[in-house]
N, C-alpha and C positions, 0 to 999 in steps of 0.2 A: 528309088535308092540308086546310089552310085558307088562303084568300087574305088576306094581311096585308102591312103595310109591313115593310121590312127592320128598321126601328127596333122595331116591335112584336115581330118575331121574336126580336130580341136580348133584349129585356126579358122576353118569355115564357120564353126559355131560362134566364135568370137565376132566374126564379120556379120553374121546373121543377127547378133545382138548389138549391132551398131558400134562395136569397139573400133576406135580409130587410132589409138596410141597404146603401145605396150612398152614397158620399161624393164630392162634386164641386162644380163651379161651372158654371152654365148659360152658354151662349154661342151666337152666331149660327150656328156650324157644326153645332151639335147640338140645334137647336130641335126637330127631329122626334123625337129621342131623349127630350127633356124631355116632349113630348106623350105618348110611350109610357109613360114612368114615371108620369105623372099618371093615365093610364087604369088603371094597376095599383097605384095608391097604397094600396089596401086590403091589398095583399100584399107590396109592397116599398117601403120608405121612402127617399126621396131626401133626404139631409142636405146642405144647402148650406153650404160652408165659406167662410172669408174669403180663402183663397189656395190655389192648386193644390198647393203643398207640403204644406199642412195636410191636404188631401184624401188625398194619398198616405200621409202618416204615420198618419192615422186608419185608413185601410184596412189598413195594416201592423199597427197596434195591434190592430185588430179580429181580423185573422187570427191574431195571436200569442196572444190571450186565448182565442179560441173554438176554436182548432185547426181552423178551417175557412178558406175563402177570403174575402178582403176585396175590395172593388171601388172603384176610383177612376175618376171620369169627368171628362175635361178637354177643353178646346179644343185645336186643333193649335198647332204652333209654340211660342210663348212659354208657353202653358199646359202643354204636355208637358214643356218644359224646366224650368219651375218645379217640376214634380212629380218630376223626376229624382232629387233628393236622397232623397226618401221611397222611391222605387222602389229606389234603391241600397241603402238601409238594409234594405228587405225582402229584397233579394238576399243581403246579408251575413248576415241573420238566418234565411235559408232559410224565409221565410214566403210563403204562397200568396196573391198579389195579382193580380187581373185589372185591368189598366189599359185603359179604353176611351177612345180619343182620337178626336176629330173630325178631319176633313181637308177641305181646300178642294175645290171641285168637281173631279170626275174629269178633265174636259177641260182643266183648267188646271194640273194637276200636272206639274212638270218644265219649265215654260216661263218661270218667273221673271217673271210679269206684274205682280207687286206686289199680288197678292190679299191680303186681310186675313189675317194670321197665317200667310202662306206661308213655308215653310222648305224649301229644296232637300234632297233625300235625307232626308226627314222620318223614315222608318222607322229610319234608322241612329242617331237620337238616343238611343235606349234599348237598342240591341242589346247593349251591354256589361253591362247590368244586368238583362237578362231571359233567361229560358230559351228563349223563342220569341216572335217577333213576326210579324204578318201584316197585310196590307192587304186588307180585305174590300171589293173594288171590283166584284165580279161577282155580282149577285143569283142567277144560275143556279147558282152553286157555294156559296151560303150554307149549305145544309144540311150539307155536308161541312166547310165552314170552321168552323161552330159546333161540330160534333162534334170536330174537331181541337183547337179552342181549349180545350174543357173536358178533353179527354184530356191535353193538355200541362199544364194547370193542376193536374191531380190525379194524375198518374202520376209514380212515382219520387220523387226529391228535390223538395220543394216550393219553387218559386221563382216570381218574377213572370212574367206573360205579358202581352203587349200586343197589342191589335188596334186598327186605325184604319179609319174608314169615311168616304168622301167625303160631303159634305153633300147632294149631289144623289142619292146612292145610298140614303141613309137613308129617303127618302120613297117609293122605288120599291116597287111591289107584287110579291109573290112568293108562289108556292104553297109553304107551309112546314109540315112535320110537327113539331110541338113535341116535343122529345126527352124521354126519361125522365132521371132524375137520373144523372149520371155518377159512378160510385163511385171511391173512391181505389184505386189499384193500385200494387203494389210489385214490383220485380224478384225473380225466384225465386232462392233460394240453392242453389248447387251442393251437393248432399248429401255428395259425396265431400270437398269442401273443408271442409264443416262438421265432418265426422268427424275430419279432420286437426286442425282447430282445437281440438276437444274433447280430442283425445289430447294435444296439446301443453300445453293448460291443465292437464290432470290430472297431467302429469309436472313441471310448473313448481313451483319452491319459492317464488318471489316474483313471481307474475304481475302484469303491469301492463296496465291497460286504457287505451288511447289512443283516446278517443271523438271523432269528428269532428262537423262541423256538423249541426244538426238534432237533436242528441241530447236536447234538452229535451222533444221529443215522445214519447220512449221512455224517460224517466228511470227509471220504476219497473222496467222490464225490466233496465236497466243496473244498478240497485241490486241486483236479484235475482241477476244474473250475478256481481256483485262479491262477494256474500256466500256464494256456493256453496263 
């Protein structure tokens, strides 16, 4: 383990997962995160966009073209809301996009004090267009939170995942063990059901393949199946 800031731990985890490009807009709630990206700029490139919606769409496009995950970094409140259209497109396209949002100071959350970019129930802004979202507000649980983040991002159907970190938490020091790369994982197929499907296909005279979302990632296998 090594002592580092929460922001450094997040960026180090991105690097460990072979992230090379990040799209976003700097802002006061994520200054610590910007510093962390600067320290690792030889390994991960922060690409500043003109608008948060553009950042989310670029992350979605990156994920779609590379068949890997894209990353969008935004400020809280209006920044996250601006990004929601791109996040929704990634959800509809079953693309793996990690949205990293800032958040106001932990002690101010939920009190409607008029803090810059404050929005009540902030996490609910993107719950309808993400597979999983989580507030990383406890440095002591950062190790498991980061692990869960990448597991949700890479397991099963690929969909957007959102995490948000209060601005005062980003700069806190934590003992952190930089993780190894999280590999993609897929649910296991029930062999009995597979045998049944094969049997039905073999007996069909005019079989029809009805392929669901995400099929572009396995189109060659689908073509092979169709030509059997």
